[in-house]
C-alpha positions in Angstrom: 0.0 -0.1 -0.1 1.4 3.4 -0.8 2.3 5.8 2.0 1.5 9.2 0.4 3.1 10.9 3.4 6.4 9.6 2.0 6.2 11.3 -1.3 7.3 14.8 -0.4 10.6 13.5 1.3 11.3 11.1 -1.4 10.7 13.7 -4.0 13.3 15.9 -2.2 15.6 13.1 -2.0 15.5 12.4 -5.5 15.9 16.0 -6.3 19.2 16.0 -4.4 20.4 12.8 -6.0 19.8 13.9 -9.4 20.4 17.7 -9.0 23.9 17.2 -7.4 25.5 15.9 -10.7 23.7 18.7 -12.7 24.9 21.2 -10.4 28.4 20.0 -10.8 28.3 19.8 -14.5 26.7 23.3 -14.8 29.9 24.5 -12.7 32.5 22.8 -14.7 31.0 22.2 -18.2 28.5 25.3 -18.5 25.7 23.2 -20.2 23.4 25.0 -22.8 20.7 27.2 -21.3 18.2 24.6 -22.7 19.4 21.9 -20.4 19.3 24.0 -17.3 15.7 25.2 -18.0 14.1 21.8 -18.5 10.7 21.1 -17.0 10.8 19.4 -13.7 9.9 15.7 -13.3 6.2 15.0 -13.7 4.5 14.3 -10.4 2.9 11.0 -11.8 6.4 9.4 -12.3 7.5 10.5 -9.1 4.6 8.9 -7.4 5.0 5.7 -9.3 8.6 5.7 -8.3 7.6 6.2 -4.7 4.9 3.6 -4.9 7.5 0.9 -6.4 10.0 1.7 -3.8 7.5 1.3 -0.9 6.2 -1.9 -2.3 9.8 -3.4 -2.6 10.2 -2.3 1.0 7.0 -3.9 2.2 6.9 -7.3 0.2 10.4 -8.1 -1.0 11.6 -11.4 0.6 14.3 -9.8 2.6 14.6 -6.2 4.3 16.0 -3.4 2.0 17.0 -0.1 3.1 16.4 3.3 1.4 20.0 3.9 0.6 20.3 0.5 -1.3 17.2 1.2 -3.1 18.3 4.6 -4.1 21.8 3.7 -5.3 20.3 0.9 -7.3 17.8 3.4 -8.9 20.8 5.7 -9.9 22.8 2.7 -11.5 19.4 1.6 -13.4 19.5 5.3 -14.6 22.8 5.1 -16.0 22.9 1.6 -17.2 20.0 2.1 -19.6 21.6 5.1 -21.2 24.2 3.3 -23.1 26.9 0.7 -22.5 29.6 3.2 -21.3 27.6 5.2 -18.9 27.9 4.1 -15.2 27.5 5.0 -11.5 30.8 4.6 -9.9 30.9 3.8 -6.2 34.1 4.3 -4.2 35.7 1.1 -5.3 35.0 1.7 -9.0 35.9 5.2 -9.0 39.3 4.3 -7.5 39.9 1.6 -9.9 39.1 3.8 -12.9 41.7 6.4 -11.5 44.2 3.6 -11.1 43.6 2.1 -14.6 44.5 5.5 -16.3 47.7 5.8 -14.2 48.9 2.5 -15.3 48.5 0.1 -12.2 45.4 -1.8 -11.0 44.2 -5.1 -9.8 42.4 -7.6 -12.0 42.7 -9.8 -14.8 43.7 -7.5 -17.5 40.9 -7.4 -19.9 38.5 -4.8 -21.2 35.2 -5.9 -21.7 31.8 -4.5 -23.0 28.1 -5.5 -23.2 26.6 -7.3 -26.4 23.1 -9.0 -26.6 22.9 -9.4 -22.8 26.4 -11.0 -22.5 30.0 -9.6 -21.4 32.3 -9.4 -24.2 35.8 -9.3 -24.3 36.9 -6.0 -26.2 40.6 -6.8 -25.7 43.2 -8.5 -23.4 45.7 -6.2 -22.2 49.5 -7.5 -23.1 51.4 -9.4 -20.3 48.5 -9.9 -18.0 46.8 -12.9 -16.6 44.1 -12.8 -19.2 46.6 -12.5 -22.3 48.8 -15.3 -21.0 45.8 -17.6 -20.6 44.8 -17.0 -24.2 41.8 -15.2 -23.8 41.0 -13.4 -27.2 39.3 -10.2 -28.2 35.5 -11.2 -29.3 35.2 -14.1 -26.7 32.1 -14.1 -24.8 32.2 -14.4 -20.9 29.1 -16.5 -20.3 30.0 -17.5 -16.5 32.1 -16.2 -13.9 33.0 -18.7 -11.3 29.9 -20.9 -12.5 27.4 -18.0 -12.4 25.7 -16.9 -15.7 26.6 -13.5 -16.6 23.6 -12.9 -19.0 21.5 -9.9 -17.9 24.5 -8.6 -15.5 25.7 -5.0 -16.1 29.5 -4.5 -16.9 29.9 -2.9 -13.4 28.5 -6.3 -11.8 30.5 -8.6 -14.1 33.9 -6.4 -13.4 33.2 -6.5 -9.7 33.0 -10.1 -9.7 36.4 -10.4 -11.8 38.2 -8.1 -9.6 39.3 -9.3 -6.1 42.1 -10.3 -3.9 45.5 -10.7 -5.6 46.5 -14.2 -6.1 43.2 -15.9 -5.8 41.9 -17.9 -8.7 38.8 -17.4 -10.9 37.3 -19.5 -13.5 35.7 -17.8 -16.6 33.5 -19.6 -19.1 33.9 -18.6 -22.6 32.3 -18.8 -26.0 34.6 -18.2 -29.0 33.1 -17.8 -32.4 29.9 -19.6 -31.5 31.7 -22.7 -30.4 31.3 -24.8 -27.3 31.7 -23.3 -24.1 35.2 -23.7 -22.2 36.7 -22.8 -19.0 39.8 -20.8 -18.3 41.1 -20.6 -14.8 43.4 -17.7 -14.1 44.7 -15.9 -11.1 44.0 -12.3 -10.2 47.2 -10.1 -10.2 48.3 -6.4 -9.9 48.1 -5.2 -13.6 51.2 -3.2 -14.2 50.7 -1.9 -17.8 53.5 -0.5 -19.5 51.7 1.3 -22.2 54.6 1.5 -25.0 57.1 -0.9 -26.2 59.4 -0.5 -29.2 62.2 -2.1 -30.9 63.9 -2.5 -34.2 62.4 -5.2 -36.4 65.5 -5.1 -38.6 67.8 -2.4 -39.7 65.9 0.7 -40.7 62.6 -0.5 -39.5 61.1 0.4 -36.2 58.3 -1.1 -34.3 56.1 0.8 -31.6 53.4 -1.1 -29.8 50.8 0.9 -27.7 48.7 -1.4 -25.2 46.7 1.2 -24.0 46.3 5.2 -23.6 47.6 6.3 -20.3 48.5 9.9 -18.9 52.1 9.3 -19.9 51.6 7.5 -23.3 52.5 10.4 -25.4 55.9 11.1 -23.6 56.5 7.3 -23.9 56.0 7.3 -27.7 58.4 10.4 -27.9 61.1 8.4 -25.9 60.4 5.5 -28.1 61.0 7.3 -31.3 64.2 8.8 -30.0 65.6 5.3 -29.0 64.7 3.7 -32.4 66.6 6.6 -34.2 69.5 6.1 -31.7 69.4 2.4 -32.0 69.5 2.5 -35.8 72.3 5.1 -36.0 70.6 7.0 -38.7 67.3 8.0 -40.1 64.6 5.1 -40.2 63.3 3.9 -43.4 59.9 3.0 -41.8 57.8 2.5 -38.6 55.0 0.2 -37.7 52.6 1.4 -35.0 50.7 -1.3 -33.6 47.3 -0.5 -32.1 45.7 -3.9 -32.2 43.7 -5.1 -29.2 44.3 -1.6 -27.8 41.0 -0.8 -25.7 41.7 3.1 -25.6 42.1 5.4 -22.5 42.9 9.0 -22.2 41.9 11.2 -25.2 44.7 13.7 -24.5 47.3 10.9 -24.8 45.8 9.9 -28.2 46.1 13.7 -29.5 49.8 13.7 -28.3 50.7 10.5 -30.0 49.3 11.7 -33.4 51.0 14.9 -32.9 54.3 13.1 -33.0 53.6 12.0 -36.5 52.1 15.0 -38.2 53.2 18.7 -38.7 49.9 20.2 -39.1 46.4 19.9 -39.4 43.3 18.7 -37.4 43.7 15.5 -35.2 40.2 15.1 -33.9 37.0 17.1 -32.8 34.2 16.3 -30.5 30.6 17.5 -30.7 28.0 17.1 -27.4 25.3 19.1 -25.8 27.1 20.8 -23.1 29.6 23.8 -23.9 32.9 22.4 -23.2 32.0 19.0 -25.0 32.8 20.9 -28.2 36.5 20.3 -28.4 39.0 20.5 -31.4 42.6 19.4 -31.2 45.2 20.1 -33.8 48.8 19.5 -34.4 51.4 21.6 -32.9 53.9 21.0 -35.6 56.5 19.1 -33.3 56.6 15.9 -35.7 59.1 13.6 -34.2 59.0 10.8 -36.7 61.0 12.7 -39.4 58.1 12.0 -41.8 59.2 8.4 -42.4 56.8 6.0 -44.0 54.2 4.7 -41.4 52.0 1.7 -41.2 49.2 1.5 -38.4 48.0 -2.1 -37.3 44.5 -2.1 -36.2 41.9 -4.9 -35.5 38.5 -5.7 -33.8 40.1 -5.0 -30.4 41.2 -1.5 -31.3 38.8 0.9 -29.7 38.1 4.4 -28.7 41.5 6.4 -28.4 43.2 3.8 -30.8 40.7 4.7 -33.3 40.9 8.4 -32.9 44.9 7.9 -33.7 44.3 5.4 -36.8 41.5 7.7 -38.1 43.4 10.9 -37.8 46.4 9.4 -39.4 44.3 7.9 -42.1 42.6 11.0 -43.0 45.7 13.1 -43.0 47.2 10.7 -45.5 50.0 10.1 -43.0 49.8 6.6 -42.6 48.6 3.3 -44.5 46.1 1.6 -42.0 46.4 -2.2 -42.3 44.6 -5.1 -40.5 40.7 -5.5 -39.9 38.0 -2.9 -39.0 38.4 -1.6 -35.4 35.7 -1.9 -32.6 33.6 1.2 -33.3 33.5 3.0 -30.0 33.2 6.7 -31.1 31.9 8.2 -27.8 33.5 10.4 -25.2 33.1 9.7 -21.6 33.3 12.3 -18.7 33.8 11.4 -15.2 31.8 13.7 -12.9 32.8 13.4 -9.3 30.2 13.2 -6.6 30.4 13.6 -2.9 31.5 10.6 -0.8 34.1 9.4 -3.3 31.5 8.5 -5.9 31.3 9.7 -9.5 29.1 9.5 -12.4 30.8 8.3 -15.7 28.5 9.6 -18.5 28.7 9.8 -22.3 29.0 13.6 -23.3 30.0 13.6 -26.7 30.7 11.9 -29.9 34.2 12.2 -31.5 35.0 12.7 -35.3 38.1 12.3 -37.5 39.5 15.4 -39.5 37.3 14.5 -42.3 34.1 14.4 -40.3 33.8 10.7 -39.9 31.7 9.4 -36.9 33.4 6.0 -35.8 30.5 5.2 -33.5 29.3 1.6 -34.2 31.4 1.4 -37.6 34.8 1.7 -36.6 37.7 2.4 -38.8 38.1 0.4 -42.1 41.7 -0.3 -43.0 43.1 0.8 -46.2 44.6 -2.6 -46.5 42.7 -5.7 -45.1 45.0 -8.2 -43.7 43.5 -11.0 -41.5 45.4 -12.8 -38.8 47.0 -16.0 -40.0 49.6 -18.5 -39.0 53.0 -18.3 -40.5 54.6 -21.6 -41.4 58.4 -21.3 -42.2 60.1 -23.6 -44.5 63.7 -24.4 -44.3 65.8 -23.8 -47.4 69.3 -24.5 -45.8 69.5 -27.9 -47.9 70.1 -26.0 -51.1 73.8 -25.4 -51.9 74.7 -22.1 -53.7 77.7 -21.5 -56.0 79.7 -20.1 -53.2 79.6 -23.4 -51.2 81.3 -25.2 -54.2 85.2 -26.0 -53.8 87.3 -23.8 -56.2 84.3 -21.5 -57.4 85.3 -18.3 -59.0 84.9 -15.2 -57.4 82.8 -12.2 -58.1 84.0 -10.2 -61.0 83.2 -6.8 -59.4 84.9 -7.7 -56.3 82.0 -8.4 -54.2 82.1 -10.9 -51.3 81.1 -14.4 -51.4 77.7 -15.4 -50.0 77.6 -19.0 -49.2 74.6 -20.7 -47.2 74.2 -19.3 -43.8 74.1 -21.8 -40.8 72.6 -21.2 -37.5 69.3 -19.7 -36.3 68.4 -16.2 -36.4 67.3 -14.5 -33.4 63.5 -14.7 -33.1 61.8 -11.5 -34.1 58.0 -10.4 -33.6 57.3 -10.6 -37.4 58.4 -14.1 -37.4 55.1 -15.5 -36.3 52.8 -12.6 -36.6 51.4 -12.4 -40.1 50.0 -8.9 -40.0 53.1 -7.6 -38.7 55.1 -9.3 -41.2 52.8 -7.8 -43.9 53.0 -4.4 -42.5 56.9 -4.6 -42.7 56.8 -5.7 -46.2 54.6 -2.7 -47.1 57.2 -0.4 -45.4 60.1 -1.9 -47.6 58.3 -1.4 -50.6 57.5 2.2 -49.7 61.1 2.9 -48.8 62.2 1.5 -52.1 59.9 3.5 -54.1 60.6 6.9 -52.1 64.3 6.3 -52.7 64.0 5.9 -56.5 
């Protein structure tokens, strides 16, 4: 039975809960006048809310306090907006801050929601998830035997996080196949966002695992180290963004800025005033304009797509791989009181040519799907230089007999997409130098 005496106090409580974030947004984001003068909530809907709340309190099998019900109502409001908006309790808010700084606890996977299931967007390099063989596109159908269908991402993430060292079993479905279990132990996830090395003389490789606060600075250092290790100007660079789930927008802008001298990088459009942002190059290209190939796949999302899209539109790089994830929205974290926050979608971002990536992704210039490389041995074939008494080279060149021994393993040896990127760079280098 509805207790009408509670309606006024409940309405006041709702106004405080809903009004506080709006007041904060108005203070920091200066929303448009239309948003601030919106009509108040209709009384009928407030009465319905109060009636539902009172009936739950009176009839639910276990007692539920007002605080729990109101927090659940807030979570419900946000979870039904889009997959990326959420209410962050103290633990979730702290975890978000940790993840952008580069150290947090968990399994090392970025997840999203699809058809009521939890889907792996991408595993993070050198984490329990990547070492256990979890792949982008896997569906997590159970966590420790409990079905995930219908759970929010926040609920699923809470279950996957826990005490470091404890084991957890995920039941996965891959490519519509039979469910299988993967057991792995939670760990402190220390993510080094940038890795680099020479693939061979003249050709550099930079891998960005996610975009953290210092990623732009780390890419700058990687470019300098590659130049130093090579001893002269590079002939080409592969920028690997595969399975990179995104991260900090400003870092993505800084990375692009290291590869172009001028022009627009990305812009955003939304309802509130400060969601209208434009980022352009500052003219500090640190790549020396060498040929560039960007690798992407279905696990490349958000900030990764900003980088790939900008370099593609500016004709600075050849984008290779498979179509990216398609997350073209910007989330803003609005802190509340009591160490809580709202993470809400406030804008869509667009590439320099005005493309929205949302739900479409970046389509590569050259599609190269993942494949296995099988190396065949050709050392059994003798060459002229192996024959006793062979004539020397008439031009004075050194003999080139059959080589023996195994070369040092390199990333491109068993990575077909990377091998193709390197081959393309070599072709570009040849044509540029002739």
